[in-house]
N, C-alpha and C positions, 0 to 999 in steps of 0.2 A: 365156648367159656373154658378158661384156663387158671389152674391152680398149680403152683409148685411149692416145695419146700427143701430145703438143704439142712441136713443132720450132720454136725461133726461130734464124732464120738458118740452117739445116740443123742446128743442135745441140740433141740431145734435153734439152728443160726440165722437162718433166712428164710423168708416167703415171699411168694408172689413177684420175684424177681424176673429181669428180662431174661427170655428164654435163650436168647443169643449167647448168656453167660454162661449156660451149661457147660460146654465143653471144656471151660478154661477151670470150672469149679470140681468137675467129676474126677480129675486126675489129683485131686489134692488127698493127702493120707487121711485116712478114717472118715471118708464124706461118703453119705448116702443122698442122691437127690431123688424125690418123689414127683412126678409130675402128674396130674389129671387133667385130662382133656375130655370135653364134652362137643361132640360134633364137630371135630376139627376140618378145616378146609384143606384144599391140597397144598397151599403156602406155608401151613403151620405144620402139616406133615412133612412136607419137604425139609424144613427148617430143623425138626425133631430128628429125622434120619441122620440129617448133617451134624448135629450138634452131638447125637450118643452114637452115631456112627453105626446105625440099626441095619439089620440085614433087609436088603430089597423085598423080597417076600413077604417078610412081617410087616413092613410097612403098606404093602399092596393089599394083604389081608385087612389091614384096619381101614384101608380106603373104600372098602365095598362093604354095604350093608348086607345083614343076612348071614354073616359070618358066624360059625359057633363060636362061644366064648373059649378062649384056651390059654395055656400059658407055654411060652417057648422058652426054654432054657439056651442060653449062649454061653460062651467062655468066659464073657466078661460084663453080662447083664441078664436080666429075665424080661421077657416082654409078654405083657397081658392085655388081652382083647376082652373087654367084658362090656355087658348091658347094665344099665342103671334101671332100677325098677321101681315104681311108684303105683301105690294101691289107693284108687280113690274110693275111701271109704262109705261114701254117700251111695255109688253104683254099684262098688263091688268089682269093680274093673281093674285090671292090672293093666298098666303101662310100662312099655319098655323104650329106651333109648341108647 
């Protein structure tokens, strides 16, 4: 699952647009693109690496399960690798994805 948003000068301008358009949009002044992926496949990761010009090691980390959540700071972007967490209130079990 994927969701994305584009903010210009802090105001939401677009959401859920084609991720192939990201590279055209991020070069514009005062633009921030937020992209949220859940269980991306290799094709989605390759597209994002190209669109964002991501570091190959960061993409490799994102492709492998059981990586520690982390934040990597690069000169022109921040790369966060996180887990989603869900509490099953009936069983008390905590599920991550």
